[in-house]
PLY file of the C-alpha trace (Angstrom):
ply
format ascii 1.0
element vertex 124
property float x
property float y
property float z
element edge 123
property int vertex1
property int vertex2
end_header
1.93 -34.56 -22.93
-0.99 -33.89 -20.65
-0.09 -30.81 -19.32
-2.50 -30.15 -15.87
-1.45 -26.63 -15.02
-3.74 -24.17 -14.44
-3.57 -21.43 -17.45
-5.44 -18.87 -15.19
-4.46 -18.32 -11.36
-6.92 -17.56 -9.43
-5.35 -15.74 -6.28
-8.41 -15.66 -4.16
-9.28 -19.37 -4.73
-5.96 -20.65 -3.61
-5.07 -21.55 -0.28
-1.59 -20.71 0.61
0.56 -22.08 2.97
0.77 -19.57 6.34
4.56 -19.49 5.58
3.43 -17.27 2.83
0.45 -15.75 4.14
3.26 -14.13 6.91
5.82 -14.07 4.21
3.20 -11.50 2.20
2.33 -9.42 5.24
5.86 -9.07 6.12
6.18 -7.57 2.81
3.07 -5.47 2.94
3.67 -4.18 6.76
6.57 -2.93 5.66
5.01 -1.43 2.86
2.74 0.58 4.90
5.21 1.33 7.15
7.40 3.15 4.16
4.30 5.31 3.32
2.77 6.35 6.89
6.19 6.86 7.55
6.14 11.10 6.46
3.36 11.19 8.70
5.23 9.27 11.47
8.08 11.78 11.23
5.74 14.68 10.76
3.92 14.61 13.76
7.49 14.22 15.90
8.34 17.23 13.88
5.35 18.79 15.06
5.33 17.78 18.71
8.90 19.13 18.53
8.53 22.13 17.40
6.85 24.18 19.89
3.97 23.78 22.98
1.41 25.20 20.84
2.10 22.58 17.97
2.36 20.05 20.69
-1.18 21.06 21.91
-2.86 21.23 18.10
-1.32 17.37 17.93
-2.27 16.46 21.12
-6.14 16.99 19.97
-5.69 16.42 16.54
-4.59 12.76 18.18
-7.58 12.45 20.10
-9.85 12.33 17.00
-10.77 8.56 16.63
-10.20 8.42 12.93
-6.81 9.51 13.56
-6.42 6.94 16.11
-7.40 3.70 13.97
-4.30 5.80 11.66
-1.94 5.21 13.76
-3.13 2.01 15.47
-3.06 0.78 11.85
0.65 2.49 11.90
2.16 0.91 14.89
0.37 -2.18 13.81
2.31 -2.95 10.69
5.34 -1.69 13.19
4.38 -4.79 15.62
4.14 -7.37 12.90
7.15 -6.27 10.96
9.34 -6.46 13.82
8.21 -9.96 14.61
7.95 -11.68 11.04
11.45 -9.99 10.81
12.90 -11.35 14.02
11.51 -14.67 12.90
13.09 -14.08 9.09
16.55 -13.27 10.87
16.39 -16.27 13.12
15.86 -18.54 9.53
18.94 -17.09 7.98
20.24 -18.47 11.52
19.29 -22.04 10.56
16.56 -22.00 13.20
13.09 -23.08 11.96
14.43 -24.22 8.23
12.39 -27.40 8.80
8.74 -27.66 6.86
7.11 -28.08 9.87
9.20 -26.17 12.47
8.99 -23.35 10.09
4.97 -23.62 10.12
4.94 -23.68 13.61
7.37 -20.83 13.82
4.55 -18.97 11.41
1.72 -19.35 13.69
3.64 -18.45 16.77
4.87 -14.93 14.45
1.14 -14.47 14.49
-0.31 -15.12 17.62
2.72 -13.22 19.20
1.52 -10.03 16.63
-2.20 -10.47 17.06
-1.70 -10.19 21.25
0.75 -7.54 20.74
-1.30 -5.37 18.41
-4.43 -6.01 20.92
-2.18 -4.61 23.50
-1.33 -1.86 21.34
-4.70 -0.97 20.68
-5.93 -1.23 24.12
-2.95 1.54 24.82
-4.51 3.70 21.80
-7.74 3.45 22.86
0 1
1 2
2 3
3 4
4 5
5 6
6 7
7 8
8 9
9 10
10 11
11 12
12 13
13 14
14 15
15 16
16 17
17 18
18 19
19 20
20 21
21 22
22 23
23 24
24 25
25 26
26 27
27 28
28 29
29 30
30 31
31 32
32 33
33 34
34 35
35 36
36 37
37 38
38 39
39 40
40 41
41 42
42 43
43 44
44 45
45 46
46 47
47 48
48 49
49 50
50 51
51 52
52 53
53 54
54 55
55 56
56 57
57 58
58 59
59 60
60 61
61 62
62 63
63 64
64 65
65 66
66 67
67 68
68 69
69 70
70 71
71 72
72 73
73 74
74 75
75 76
76 77
77 78
78 79
79 80
80 81
81 82
82 83
83 84
84 85
85 86
86 87
87 88
88 89
89 90
90 91
91 92
92 93
93 94
94 95
95 96
96 97
97 98
98 99
99 100
100 101
101 102
102 103
103 104
104 105
105 106
106 107
107 108
108 109
109 110
110 111
111 112
112 113
113 114
114 115
115 116
116 117
117 118
118 119
119 120
120 121
121 122
122 123
């Protein structure tokens, strides 16, 4: 019996379908949100505690590296929302077939990229 399955899978050489990429990125964006949520909550708390802390936070947020971190968090949130809506629609039976799933995944990526660019323009 000939077994032609690969012994060692090299994920860097495999070509994933677009639906798998959208699903993996949805999980990664959820992890980024989870890890950066304490920063977001600290910023909210700091902005509400006093006028001086609000001014200090506003000064901190004007630094380019902080803007990049905030943009990364907002990009993760935006992508997670779009991919989450796609998953909810699939739970209701929309775009469950192979071809329509690919189209839905491409639409999700395109909408998320456009929204992330718009958010980046608003931050910078």
